N, C-alpha and C positions, 0 to 999 in steps of 0.2 A: 417520413413518418416518425413521430415522436414515440420513443419507447419508454419514457418515464411515466409513472402514475402517482408519484408522491413528490411534493415540493420539497425544497431545502429545509432542513431542521432549524437553521438559523438564517434569517435574511441577511443578505450581503451588507446592508446598512448597519447591522448590529454587530458585525465582526470586529470593529475597531481597527486600529492601525495594524498593518502587516509588515513585519520585518523581512519575511521570506516566504516563498511558496515552493514546496517540493512537489513537482509534477511528474508522475510516473510516465506519462505521455500526453501529448497535446491533441491528438487527432481523433479521439472518440468522445462523444458528448457526455458519456457517463463519468468522464474524468475532467473534461473542460468544455462545458456548454457555453452558449453565448453570454450568459450572465457571468460565468467565470472569466471569460476573455475580457469582459468589460472591467473586471476587478483587477486584473493583473497589473495595469499601469500604476496602481496605488501601492503595489508591493515593492519593498526595497530591493529584493533579489529574487529571480526565478531560476531554479535549478531543475534541469530536465535532461532528456536525451540530447545527443549531439544534433541529430536531425531536427528535433523539436526546437532547439535553441536557434537553429538557422531559420526555421519558419517563423518563430515568434519575434526574433530580433530584439531590439531595445535592451541589449546587454544581458540577455538571458545566458546562463552558464550551462553548457552542454557537457555531460559526462558519459564516458564509456564504463562498462562494468569494471569495478575495482579501482577506478580513478577517484580521487578525493579533491574536494575544495573546502575552504574554510570561510565561514560567514562571521563577520565581525561588525559590531556596532558599539558606539560609545556607551560605557556604563553597563555593558552586558557581557557575559562570558562568551568567548569564541566557541563556535559550533563547527565541528568537523563533520563533513557530510561525505560519505563514501557510497558510490553507486554499487548496487549488487545486481547479479544477473537475473534476467527475466526472459521468458518466451511466451508471448501472448497467443498460444495455440499449439497445434501439433508440429512435429518436425517439418521443415521447409515452409512454414506458414509466415515467416517474417516478411517476405515481399508483399503479402496481402494484409497481415495484421499490423505491421509496422514495428518500430523499435520501442522498447519499454525498459525501464530500469526500476529497481527498488532502492532503498536508502538505509544505510546504517549510520546512526548519529552518536557522536561522542562530544563531550563538552568539558570545560575546565571544572575541576572539582567533582567530577563524576566518580562515584565510589563503586558502582556496580557495572554490569555489562552494558552493551550498547542497546539503544532503542532501534529496533529493525522494522521497517515498513516493507512488506514483501513486494508491493506493486502488483499489477495485473499479470499474473503468470500461471501457467500450469506447473505441475510438479515434474521437474526433469533434473538432469545432473547439475546444471548451472545453479539452480536454487539449492540443491543439496550441499553445494560448496559453502553455503552460509554457516554450516555446522562448524567451520573452522573459527568462527567468531564466538565470543562469549556474549550470548544474547540474554539480556535481562527481560525486556518487554518486546513482544513480537505482535505487530499489527498485520493480520493475515487477510489478504484479499481472497475471498471465497466466492460463493454464488454459483459455481458450476455453470458458467455462462454457455448457452447454446443458442443457435439460430435455426429456424426450420430449413433454410436453404442448404445448410451444411450438415443436417442430420445429427448423428450422435457425437460429432466432434465437440470437444470442450475448449473453452478459451480462458478459463480461470480454474483455480483449484476447486475440487469437490470436497465434501465433508471428509471423506476417506483420505484424500490427499492431505488435508490440514492435520489430521490426527497422525498420519505417517510422518509428516514433516516435523511435528512437535516431538515425536519420539526420537528423532534424529538430532534436532537442534537443541532441545531441552530448555526452552525459555522459562524463566520464573513465572511470567504471566503471558498468556496468549489471548489476544483480543480479536475476535472475528469482525471484519468490516466488509463492505462491498457485497452485501447479500440481500438488500432490500431497496425498494424504490424504483426499480427498473424491471420491465417485463421480460428481459432476456436473462435475468437471474433465475435459474432453474432450481436452486436449492436455497432454502432459508434456514432460519434458526431451528425449526423442527427437525430437518434432516441432519443437521450437525449434532443436535442433542441426541438423536438416535444413534449416531455413530460414536459419540462420546460414551454412551452407555455401555458400549462393548470395549472401550479403550482401557488401558491400565490406569490404576488409581492416580498415579503421579501426573499423567496427561490430563485426566478429568479435572484434577485439582488446579491445574494451571490455567484453565480457560475461564475467562470473565466476560460477561455481557455488559456492555455499557449502555446506559439509557441514551436515546437519541436526543441530541440538542442540549444536553445537560453537562455541566462541568463536574468532573470526578477526580478525586485525588487518589493516585496509586501509591500506596506507602511502600518504602523500600523494605527489603528483607530484614528481619531482626538480627 
């Protein structure tokens, strides 16, 4: 059964050349559907979990949490990719939900903190460890994913979790992603905005909603 109800914001044919794909995990369609799998051979490098790299093959790089790899291409700055911890569900859910990682990105000439992609994760101690990094921009996978078969169990962060995490990590800019387009996302923009209304001013000010499918420039701090 397909759980999606919205197509991709940008068709694969319009993406252009891909130097690299950062894949939090490969075994769920809302991260890698058949169209995404067809696209991977055109990417220069795929970085994902260790188990995902084994499944994908073709030179995919697998990382454990806090391992680092460097992406290099002629004429472009080197990109350092560090895997960050994720848990895609409650305690002891890993055998069912599978391995997941997030990514912290640094590059030559970077003047501010890292770009952090949380990956599909609930809020737990492993994710809280990211507070040891200097995070400039955080892409937060929210949505409060639930399935009828497992009742109240969550598989990604809720709006409340995202606010709590931002109070701890203190990114300059927090960008919610992974909250629209699939039926198992139980919380969307409305729920997060309601939670933000109760949050401290500095947390509210850090959140930014990006238009779907449009290019946006995020200016550095003054």
